[in-house]
Backbone as CSV, one residue per row, in Angstrom:
resi,resn,N_x,N_y,N_z,CA_x,CA_y,CA_z,C_x,C_y,C_z
1,MET,0.747,-1.378,0.142,-0.292,-0.027,0.075,0.692,1.564,-0.109
2,ASP,0.390,2.093,-1.245,1.373,3.458,-0.556,0.304,4.342,0.445
3,TRP,0.908,4.565,1.173,0.242,5.292,2.052,0.167,6.557,2.142
4,GLY,1.165,7.452,1.572,0.962,8.523,1.046,0.547,9.154,0.187
5,ARG,-0.086,8.062,-0.872,-1.615,8.687,-1.645,-2.783,7.727,-1.182
6,ALA,-2.847,7.081,-0.213,-4.131,6.352,-0.021,-5.056,7.245,0.586
7,PRO,-6.566,7.198,0.788,-7.792,8.362,1.137,-7.585,8.008,2.347
8,ALA,-7.920,9.627,3.283,-8.070,9.277,4.601,-8.648,8.375,4.950
9,ASP,-9.869,8.436,4.582,-10.486,7.291,5.297,-10.087,5.426,4.837
10,THR,-8.897,5.225,4.034,-8.792,3.866,4.314,-8.836,3.610,5.650
11,MET,-9.576,1.955,5.606,-9.421,1.260,6.910,-8.269,0.673,6.979
12,VAL,-7.205,0.956,8.433,-6.162,0.414,8.712,-6.130,-0.793,9.778
13,VAL,-7.115,-0.691,10.916,-7.481,-1.446,11.627,-9.242,-1.977,11.632
14,PRO,-9.261,-2.280,10.786,-10.928,-2.942,10.342,-11.485,-3.303,11.762
15,SER,-11.093,-4.100,12.906,-12.110,-4.236,14.159,-12.298,-3.647,14.984
16,LYS,-11.318,-2.292,15.058,-11.044,-1.359,15.342,-11.873,-0.039,14.841
17,ASN,-11.708,-0.547,13.525,-12.593,1.257,13.070,-11.644,2.274,13.218
18,ILE,-10.578,1.842,12.789,-9.161,2.905,12.903,-8.764,3.059,11.385
19,THR,-8.933,4.590,11.046,-8.623,4.737,9.274,-7.055,5.180,9.871
20,LEU,-7.340,5.649,8.345,-5.028,6.230,8.422,-5.710,7.714,8.847
21,ARG,-6.292,8.102,8.859,-6.628,9.547,9.156,-6.512,9.156,10.750
22,ASP,-7.154,8.652,11.331,-6.817,8.500,12.821,-5.299,8.224,13.231
23,VAL,-5.015,7.453,12.364,-3.115,6.953,12.674,-2.399,8.359,12.691
24,VAL,-2.758,9.239,11.086,-1.928,10.035,11.502,-2.121,11.505,12.285
25,GLN,-3.469,11.331,12.423,-4.009,12.365,13.486,-3.545,12.160,14.928
26,ALA,-3.011,10.534,15.555,-2.698,10.437,16.912,-1.233,10.739,16.257
27,ALA,-0.675,10.515,15.430,1.190,10.684,14.796,1.128,11.949,15.250
28,ALA,0.154,13.142,14.407,0.911,14.503,14.767,0.524,14.775,16.053
29,ASP,-0.311,14.259,16.580,-0.646,14.575,18.434,0.342,13.951,19.176
30,GLY,1.496,13.582,18.619,2.677,12.963,19.423,2.855,11.270,19.615
31,VAL,2.262,10.622,19.266,2.515,9.217,19.179,2.936,8.913,17.870
32,ASP,4.151,8.463,18.097,5.402,8.112,17.228,6.002,7.031,17.145
33,THR,5.496,6.060,17.598,5.635,4.365,17.753,4.720,4.043,18.001
34,VAL,4.741,2.877,17.211,4.402,1.582,17.052,3.584,1.263,18.098
35,ASP,4.070,1.399,19.391,3.932,0.556,21.001,2.758,1.675,21.538
36,GLY,2.947,3.379,21.022,2.302,3.823,21.410,1.207,3.976,20.859
37,LEU,1.096,3.745,19.752,-0.431,3.854,18.605,-1.140,2.473,19.182
38,LEU,-0.582,1.294,19.540,-1.119,0.613,20.179,-1.776,0.407,21.692
39,GLY,-1.155,1.573,22.348,-1.480,1.902,23.553,-2.914,3.258,23.399
40,HIS,-2.728,4.226,22.442,-3.299,4.685,21.774,-4.666,4.291,21.686
41,PHE,-4.979,3.710,20.892,-6.035,2.698,20.573,-6.674,1.214,21.031
42,ASP,-5.899,1.408,22.078,-6.340,0.128,22.957,-6.568,-1.105,21.974
43,VAL,-5.596,-1.407,21.399,-5.635,-2.302,20.490,-3.766,-3.603,20.636
44,GLU,-4.384,-5.021,20.121,-3.261,-5.593,20.743,-2.700,-5.902,19.138
45,GLU,-0.982,-6.022,19.661,-0.508,-6.026,18.211,-0.347,-7.771,18.011
46,GLY,-0.566,-7.740,16.573,-1.218,-8.814,16.291,-2.504,-8.638,15.399
47,THR,-3.510,-7.898,15.971,-4.626,-7.669,15.282,-4.389,-7.402,14.146
48,ALA,-5.040,-7.513,12.812,-5.213,-7.332,11.787,-5.475,-6.177,11.494
49,GLY,-4.072,-5.526,10.892,-4.263,-4.764,10.322,-2.612,-3.438,11.037
50,THR,-2.513,-4.304,12.063,-1.394,-3.430,13.040,-0.092,-3.655,12.224
51,GLU,0.049,-4.194,11.389,1.834,-4.822,10.743,1.592,-3.304,9.978
52,GLU,0.324,-3.083,8.987,0.593,-1.653,8.615,0.759,-0.145,9.349
53,LEU,1.100,-0.016,10.829,1.665,0.805,11.359,2.982,1.204,11.540
54,GLN,3.706,0.812,11.128,5.029,1.197,10.667,5.439,1.696,9.707
55,PRO,4.380,0.815,8.224,4.874,1.782,7.709,4.115,3.000,7.134
56,ILE,2.919,3.231,7.890,2.369,4.580,7.975,2.778,5.678,8.742
57,LEU,3.612,5.247,10.075,4.209,6.105,10.456,5.479,6.587,9.823
58,ASP,6.378,5.302,8.833,7.488,5.709,7.956,7.722,6.935,6.697
59,VAL,6.199,6.678,6.770,5.463,7.964,5.828,5.386,9.367,6.447
60,PHE,4.540,8.901,7.395,4.291,10.712,8.015,4.923,11.248,9.015
61,ILE,5.386,10.529,9.973,6.712,11.136,10.873,7.556,12.156,10.180
62,PRO,8.299,11.382,8.941,8.986,12.877,8.127,8.262,13.656,7.593
63,ALA,7.215,13.456,7.112,6.080,15.138,6.710,5.974,15.374,7.391
64,ILE,5.280,15.262,8.725,4.272,16.027,10.189,6.094,16.800,10.596
65,ALA,6.669,16.419,10.669,8.865,17.026,11.080,9.104,18.426,10.437
66,ARG,8.835,17.820,9.070,9.008,19.071,8.151,8.075,20.466,8.157
67,LEU,6.599,19.559,8.368,5.636,20.905,8.615,6.175,21.770,10.068
68,ARG,6.293,20.788,11.055,6.739,21.532,12.096,7.868,22.693,11.903
69,SER,8.538,21.701,10.632,10.318,22.836,10.984,9.512,24.083,9.952
70,GLY,9.035,23.830,9.199,8.684,25.016,8.130,8.816,24.679,7.178
71,GLN,9.528,23.622,6.709,10.151,22.620,5.342,9.463,22.210,4.908
72,CYS,8.110,22.808,4.336,7.240,21.674,3.574,7.876,21.873,2.087
73,GLY,8.551,22.282,1.819,8.870,21.727,0.578,8.179,22.870,-0.712
74,GLY,7.199,24.132,-0.174,6.617,24.367,-1.152,7.730,25.791,-1.682
75,GLY,7.008,26.082,-2.972,8.642,27.232,-3.623,8.545,28.282,-2.568
């Protein structure tokens, strides 16, 4: 999955109704590890979809950091 291009309402952890938007919002709020996300969403490691949390963080944590630093890449 290309998480950088996926729609925000893409389901990540279906059993908990956790969408990409939810994961990115949690990351923006400072939850920047898989363990942190598991605790934040009260979901157990191994639940279907949790294997996608790290790839999502890998895409969005750097983007969030760039936005916070003002280096968003705009002209």
